[in-house]
N, C-alpha and C positions, 0 to 999 in steps of 0.2 A: 236162165241161170248163167249161161256163158257170157251173154251180153252184159249182165250186171257185174260179173267178175272182171271183164275187160274194162268196163267203165271205171270201176274202182282202181284197177291196175294202172290205167292211163292217167287218172287224176292224182295219183299218189306222187309221181315225180313233179307235176306242176305245183302241187301243194308244197312239196319240199323246196322247190326252186323259188317259190314266191318270197318267203322270208329272207333267203340268201340274196336274192336280187335286190330286195329293198335295203338290206344291210349294205350291199355294195354301192347302191345309189346314195345312201345316206353318207357313207364314207367319202365318196367322191364329192358330194355337196359340201361336206365339212372341210375337206382339203381345199376346195375352191374358195370357200369363204376365208379360210386361214391365209391362203395365198393373197387374196384381195386385201385382207386386213394388214398383213405384213408389208406389202408393197404400197398400200395407201399411206401408211405411216412413213415409209421411206420417201415416197413422192412428196408428201407434205413437208418433211424435213428438208428435202432437196430444194423445194420451192422457197422455203423460208430463207435459205442461203443464196439462192440464185436470183430471186426477184430484185433485190437491190442492184445487182450488176445489170440486170435487164433494164431497170429504170434509168440507170446512168447511161447505158448505151443508147436507149431510145431518145433520151433528152439530148444527147450529143448529136443526134441526127435531125433535130428540129431546127426550124428557122428562128430568127430573133423574136418575132412577134408571137410565135406559137408557144414558146417557153413560158410566156406570161398568161397563158390560158390553162384550162383544165384538161386539155387534150393529152392523152397518154400515147397516142400513136402518131408518129410523124407523117405529115402529108404536105409537101413531098419529102423524100429522104434527102437531106442536105449533106452529102458526103464531103463537100468542100470545107466543112468546119474543121476536119482533121488537117487539111492542107493549110488552112488559115492559122491554126495553132502551130503547126510545124514551121511555118514561115515567120512566126513571131520572133523578133530580134532577141537573141539570147537563148531561145529554147534549145537549139541544136548544141550550144555550148553546155547547157545544163545536162543534156543527154550524154555528151561525151565525158563530162566530169563524173557523172554518176557511174558510167560504165568503167572508167578507169579506177574509180574508188572501189567499186564492187569486185572487179576482177582481181586487181592488185591486192586488195584486202583479203579476199578469199584465198588466193594462192599463198600469200605470206603466212596467213594463219595456219593453213594446213601443213605447210612445209616446216614451220617452226614448232608446231604442237605435236606432230607425229613422233619425232625422236624422244621428246619428254615423256609422252604417254607410253612409248615402248620401254623406256628405262624403268618407269614406275610399275609396269606390268610384268616385265621379264627379269629384271636385275634384282639380285638380293644384296642389299646393303643396309647398314645401320641407319635408322632414322627415315626409312622409306615411308612408313605410315605417317610419320610426322610431316614429311614433305607433302604427302597427299592431302593431309588435313589443312595445311597452309594454302595449297592450291584451291581447295574447295572453299576455304574461308574467304578468299578474294571474290568469289561469286556472290557472297552475302553483302559485299560492300557496294552501296549504290554509287554510280559514277558522279552524282552531284556532290558527293562528299569530298572528292579529290579534284573537282574540276577547277577550283581557284588556283591551287598550287601548280597544277598541270598547265593551266592557261598562262600563268606568269612565266613558267619555265620555257614553254614553246614560243611565246610571243616576245617576251622581254629579254630572255637570255639568248635565244636562237634566232629571233627575228622572223618567225614563220607565220606571222599574222596575215590573214587573208588568203591562206592556202589550205589544201587538204592534207598536206604532209603530216601535221600533228595527229591526224586520224589514221593515216596509212602506216607510218613508221612504227608505232607501238605494236602493230599486228605482227611484225617480224620477230617479236619476243614471246610469242605464244599467247593462247587464250585459255582461261581456266575451264570454261564450259567445253571447249573442243578437246582439251586434254582429258577431261573427265570422261567424256563419251568414248573417245578412242581407247583409253585405258580399259574401260569396262568391256569393250569389244575384244581387245587384245587378250584379256584374261580367259576368253573362251577358246583361244587358239591353243591346241595341244602343244606342250613343251617338246614333245618328241620331234616335231618338225624343225624347230630351231636347233635342237641338239644334233640332229642329223646333218644340218647345214654346217655346223661348227666342225663336226667330224670330217666332213668333206673339204675342210680348209677355208670356209667362208668366214670373213670377219663379221663384226656386228652390223656394220653399215651395209655390207653386201647381203647379209641375212635378212635385214629389214627390207631392203629394196627388192630383192629377187624372190624371197620366200614369203615374208609376212604381208607386204603390201598387196600382192595379187589375191591373198586370202581375205583381206579386209576391205576390198573395194566398195562393198555396199555401205560400210560405216564411213569411209572417206567421202563417198558421195553424199551421205546424209549430213555430215558436219559441214561439207562444202556448201550445200544448199542452204543450211541454216545461216551460215556466215554471209552468203551472197544476198539472201533476203534481208538480213539485218543491215548490211551496207546500203543496199538499194533503197530501203525505206527509212534510213537514218535521217532524222530531222534535227535532233538535239546537237550532234557534233558539228555539222556544217553551220548551224546557227551561231555556235560559239566561236568557231575559228574562221569561217569564211564569209560571215555576213558583211564585212567591210569591203569585200571585193566581188562585185557581180560576176566577174569572169571566172570565179571559183565556185559559184553556186551549184548545187546539185538539184535534181528534179524535185525532190521532196521540199526543199526550201524555196526553190524558184516557183513551184506551184502555188505557194502561199502568196507571193507577190503577184503572180498572174491572176489569182482569184481576186486580189484587191484591186487590180487594174480593170478587171472585167466583172465587177460584182453584179452587174445587171445582165450580162451576157451569159446566162446559165448554160446555153448550148456549147459555147466555147470552153467554159470552165469544165463541163462534163467531158468534152472531147479531149481536153488536156489530161483529165483524170484517166480516161481510157488509155491514152498513149503512155501514161506512167505505169498503169497496172499491167498492160499487155505483155511486156517482156517477162515479168515475174510469173504470170499465168502460163505462158508458153514454156518457160524453163521447167516449171513444176509438172506441166502436162507431159513433156517428153522424158522427164527424169523421175516420174513418180514411182515407177517400179523399183528403181535402185533406192530411192528415198524411203519408201515404205519398208523395203527389205532391211535397210540399214537400221531404221528405228526399231523394227521388230526384233532383230537379232542382237541389238546392243543391250545386253542384259545388265543385271546388277550384281554380278558375281563379285565376291571379294569384299 
């Protein structure tokens, strides 16, 4: 009797623990399957975007004969292709022109757009909403619509044909997209900060530089990166204004002529493509935190 009682008493916890253990194992299995499903989709999406870059890089490291075959893996790795492209006459000039265009254009755009965005966000004056509508309306106007009168003005009236100045100088007068993004971010800055600065005797310019700018660094970084990427990849502008002067070509336009001259040397063409893409990828890699934060915090208030 006692033995039967003990047997039943000992089997009761095991029986109770059995369903609970199976439930925990089922939950762990379900969580593992969900983790695999979510990360598998992420890996598939990442591969979808990364594989083209991998293909370009592998092709850039192939020999001349191997690019005409079905091989996907270089053997051997021809790193000298990058040196060959870099030593191509004119390539270093294209690189310098692109760097000047991108850096100068970005700096002028941010410096000229920030005061306008600050005024539209913090000043109260009659017609402010109308001015903002006019600024936004310029974003809806394609550049091809005004390219003929602008080209005649810069080349015929000012004689700047064959240079990048017709593309750089207008950026000193603000950019509608940059003004819009900075204004939307400035609207999220509490008015108490600027009012406290005025009480302490700061003028509007000093308030902007010492109080507002440190608070909106992520937004400034975001619009600066947007403008830098636009200038670095711009093909339409240099084609219109600088096509007559090879000494003023940028990488995007010069790469087209390089591809035409080396239409059978796909390894050199891909090597040149990698050298053009590398600075943009590196800039985004090191500035992605500020870029993502600026895009995320740039709201649509107002």
